[in-house]
Each structure stands twice: as C-alpha cells, then as structure tokens.
C-alpha positions in Angstrom: 0.0 -0.1 0.1 1.7 3.0 -1.3 -0.3 5.9 0.3 -0.1 4.3 3.9 2.8 3.7 6.3 2.4 0.3 8.1 3.8 1.9 11.1 2.0 5.2 11.6 -0.3 7.9 9.8 -0.5 11.1 9.8 -2.7 13.6 7.8 -3.0 17.4 7.6 -6.6 17.5 7.4 -7.5 15.8 10.7 -7.6 17.9 14.0 -5.3 16.4 15.9 -2.0 13.9 15.4 -3.3 10.4 14.4 -2.3 7.4 16.5 0.0 4.3 15.3 -1.1 0.9 14.0 0.4 -0.7 17.5 -1.6 1.4 19.2 -4.9 0.4 17.2 -3.8 -3.1 18.0 -3.3 -2.5 22.0 -6.6 -0.9 21.5 -8.5 -4.0 20.2 -6.7 -6.4 21.7 -4.9 -8.1 18.7 -1.6 -8.3 17.3 -1.3 -8.5 13.4 0.9 -10.4 11.5 0.3 -8.7 8.4 0.0 -5.3 10.0 -0.8 -4.0 6.4 -4.0 -5.7 6.5 -5.2 -3.2 9.4 -3.6 -0.3 8.0 -5.8 -0.9 4.6 -9.1 -1.6 7.2 -8.3 2.0 8.6 -8.2 3.6 4.9 -11.3 5.4 3.5 -12.2 6.0 -0.2 -11.7 9.7 0.2 -7.8 9.3 0.6 -6.7 6.0 -1.2 -5.4 5.8 -4.8 -8.0 3.9 -6.2 -11.1 2.2 -4.4 -9.8 -1.5 -4.3 -6.8 0.0 -1.8 -9.4 1.6 0.5 -10.8 -0.3 2.9 -14.3 -0.9 1.0 -13.2 -4.6 0.2 -12.6 -5.2 3.9 -15.7 -3.4 5.0 -17.7 -5.8 2.8 -16.2 -9.2 4.1 -16.5 -8.0 7.4 -19.8 -7.2 7.4 -20.4 -11.0 6.6 -17.8 -12.3 9.3 -20.1 -10.2 11.6 -23.3 -11.4 10.9 -22.3 -14.8 10.8 -20.3 -14.6 14.4 -23.4 -12.8 16.1 -26.0 -15.6 14.1 -24.1 -18.2 15.4 -23.8 -16.7 18.6 -27.6 -16.3 19.1 -28.5 -19.6 18.4 -26.4 -21.1 20.9 -27.0 -18.5 23.2 -31.0 -18.8 23.4 -31.8 -22.3 22.3 -35.8 -21.6 23.2 -35.7 -18.0 20.9 -37.5 -18.4 17.6 -36.4 -17.0 14.5 -38.2 -13.7 14.7 -36.8 -13.2 18.2 -33.4 -13.8 17.2 -33.4 -11.7 13.9 -34.7 -8.7 16.1 -31.7 -9.1 18.6 -29.5 -9.7 15.3 -30.6 -6.3 13.9 -29.9 -4.3 16.6 -26.7 -5.8 17.4 -25.0 -5.2 14.0 -26.9 -1.9 13.1 -24.9 1.0 11.7 -25.2 2.9 15.1 -24.0 0.0 17.2 -20.8 -0.5 14.8 -20.2 3.2 14.9 -20.7 3.2 19.0 -18.0 0.8 19.0 -15.6 2.1 16.6 -15.6 5.3 18.8 -14.9 3.2 21.9 -12.1 1.8 20.3 -11.1 4.9 19.1 -10.7 3.8 15.7 -11.4 7.2 14.1 -8.3 8.5 16.0 -6.4 6.1 13.0 -8.5 6.4 10.0 -7.3 8.2 7.0 -9.2 10.9 5.5 -9.1 12.9 2.8 -9.5 16.8 2.9 -12.7 17.0 2.0 -13.8 14.9 5.0 -13.4 17.5 7.8 -12.7 17.0 11.4 -12.2 13.2 12.9 -14.7 14.0 15.6 -17.5 14.9 13.2 -17.7 11.5 11.2 -20.8 10.2 9.8 -22.2 7.0 11.2 -21.7 5.3 8.3 -18.0 5.7 8.2 -17.3 4.8 11.6 -19.3 1.8 11.3 -17.3 0.8 8.5 -14.2 1.0 10.7 -15.2 -1.6 13.0 -16.5 -4.2 10.0 -13.1 -3.3 8.2 -11.3 -4.2 11.2 -13.4 -7.3 11.6 -12.7 -8.4 7.8 -8.7 -7.8 8.4 -8.6 -9.9 11.8 -10.4 -12.6 10.2 -7.9 -12.7 7.1 -5.0 -12.3 9.1 -6.2 -15.0 12.4 -9.1 -16.6 10.9 -12.4 -16.8 12.6 -11.4 -16.9 16.3 -9.6 -13.9 16.8 -12.4 -12.3 15.0 -14.8 -14.3 17.0 -13.0 -12.8 20.2 -12.8 -9.3 18.9 -17.0 -9.2 18.0 -18.0 -10.8 21.0 -16.2 -9.1 23.5 -17.4 -5.7 21.5 -21.0 -6.6 21.4 -22.1 -9.7 23.9 -23.4 -7.0 26.6 -25.4 -5.1 24.0 -26.9 -8.4 23.0 -27.9 -9.2 26.2 -29.3 -6.1 27.2 -31.3 -6.1 23.7 -32.3 -9.4 24.2 -33.8 -8.6 28.5 -35.2 -5.2 27.8 -37.6 -6.5 24.7 -37.1 -3.6 22.3 -34.2 -4.1 20.5 -33.1 -0.5 20.6 -36.1 -0.2 17.6 -38.4 2.3 19.3 -40.1 2.9 15.9 -41.4 -0.3 15.5 -42.6 -0.7 19.3 -44.4 2.7 19.0 -46.1 1.7 15.6 -47.1 -2.0 17.1 -48.6 -0.2 20.1 -50.4 2.4 18.0 -52.1 -0.6 16.2 -52.9 -2.6 19.0 -54.6 0.8 21.2 -56.0 1.9 17.8 -54.4 5.3 18.4 -54.0 6.3 14.9 -51.1 6.8 12.6 -47.6 8.5 13.2 -46.0 10.7 11.3 -41.9 12.2 12.0 -41.9 16.1 11.3 -38.5 17.2 10.7 -37.9 20.3 12.8 -34.6 21.5 12.4 -31.1 20.8 10.9 -27.5 21.5 11.3 -23.9 20.9 9.9 -22.2 20.5 7.0 -23.7 18.1 4.0 -21.2 15.6 4.9 -21.7 15.4 8.8 -25.9 16.9 9.0 -27.4 16.4 12.3 -31.5 16.5 12.2 -33.9 17.4 15.0 -37.4 15.3 14.6 -40.1 14.8 16.5 -43.4 12.4 16.4 -46.6 13.8 15.8 -49.4 11.8 16.5 -53.0 13.4 15.3 -51.9 16.7 15.7 -50.0 16.0 19.2 -46.4 16.8 19.0 -43.7 14.9 21.1 -40.6 16.3 22.3 -38.0 16.5 19.1 -34.7 14.6 19.3 -31.3 15.6 17.5 -29.3 12.4 15.6 -26.6 12.2 13.5 -28.7 11.1 10.6 -32.6 11.0 9.7 -33.4 7.4 11.1 -31.4 8.3 14.3 -33.2 11.1 15.3 -36.3 9.6 14.4 -35.6 6.6 16.9 -35.0 8.9 19.7 -38.1 10.6 19.0 -39.9 7.5 19.3 -38.2 6.8 22.2 -39.8 10.3 23.7 -43.4 9.2 22.5 -43.2 5.8 24.0 -42.2 7.3 27.6 -44.7 10.2 27.3 -47.6 7.2 26.4 -46.6 5.2 29.2 -45.3 2.5 27.2 -42.0 2.1 28.1 -39.8 4.0 30.9 -36.1 5.2 31.1 -34.4 3.8 34.8 -32.0 5.9 36.4 -29.1 3.8 34.9 -30.4 5.3 31.6 -32.0 1.5 30.4 -35.0 1.5 28.6 -37.9 -1.0 29.9 -40.9 -2.2 28.2 -43.6 -1.8 30.6 -46.4 -4.3 31.5 -49.5 -3.6 29.1 -52.6 -2.1 31.0 
C-alpha cells in the first residue's frame, strides 16, 4: 500500500495527530501478523489511490463475518428463541449505530486516513465509523482466522446482545411505537423534521413524533433514522409504554 505507512499515520486535514497501528492493536486486543491488513482497514476511499486500495472490500467481508459470528452466538445462547426474536436481536446488535459506537469506543477514528474534504475526525458520519469496525473485523479474520475475529466481535457486542434480549425492544423504538399504536387503535404516526444543522457530509437532524396533531419532544440525531428512533422513544415514554430507568436503561412497561 503506497499511500499508507504500516507504522504510523499523519494527515494534515485531521484535527489532531493520528495514532499508530501499534496503538490500535493494543486497543482492539489483537496483534496482527500482517499489519498491512490493519492499515488498509483504516483507509477511507476519499484518500486511497483507488477504491480497491481503500477499506471497502474489507468492510464487505467484515460485514459478512460479523453477521455470521453474531448469528452463531445467538443460536447457541438462546436455544428456545424463535427465528423472529433472534432476527430482532441480531438486527440491533449489528446495526450501523451500534457498529459506529464500538468504533468510537476503540478510538478507530484516531487512525483512519481521510481525504481533506472529509473534515474533522470528531464529526465523522455514522456510516463511516461503522465501516471502520467492520473493516477491522474483516482484516482480523484474514490475518488470524475466525477465532480472533469471534473473540473481538463478541468482546465488543456480548453486553449489548444481552441487554437487547433482556429489555425487549432491541433499540427499535419506531417499531415498538408502531405496534403499540396499532394495538391501541391510536392512529398513524408521522415524523416531522423540526431543524437541521451541520455540513452536508455530517448533517444532524431534529425530528419529533406527530400523533393525530399532538407533537412529542423533538430529538437530534446524526441521521434522520437516528433522530426518528430517539423521537419515537420520547413518544413511548410520554405514552407510558416504556420507561427510562435511573441507570439509563429503557424498559418496556407491562400492558395495561
């Protein structure tokens, strides 16, 4: 890879000095035999000499490996759960938002190589962050096989999987709200954009739920989907369908 050093990164368009590959290995808990794979996992298409030299192929592979590992884990972990329930938990566990959160936790943005037009590392889109996590999974699989990748994925997601299965909503508040409104014949819901801010490549949206003319508190999100999910949560809380505990967990309330 001519455009990337296998030892360290530097990019004048970034707001702070990028960290080394050795530091990323320490964070993810895996030492690559072929560190060039990790380097490529952290190259965005905006700076690569060609799309093939970017992390897009590793993202493609990592997405498949991630899904297979999570499905295998769910199948074994919840032997009595039906396909529909397993699908809901899996959809949440490997969602873009969750993958982006994991990328943030590992600080993968500190090492990503970006083109100058991508802006500040602290303002990266959810899709780009999620792709970093998936790319690292793909690189780890190619470097060490399925077991290191499994350890990394489950170490990153097991707690979220358990929480998702326990709380019952899988963080899909829009779906929960729609089902509750249908069951109670409360009418159709619409999502209204109240405001937006930020540059085109990192735009944020404020959206609220409108139910038969009643508007519930608006919420900001890094995408329309994220803002809609949080707006649906606010409506669910107001309608007494879910509650937010002191520790931040959102729990379904028993039907009246």
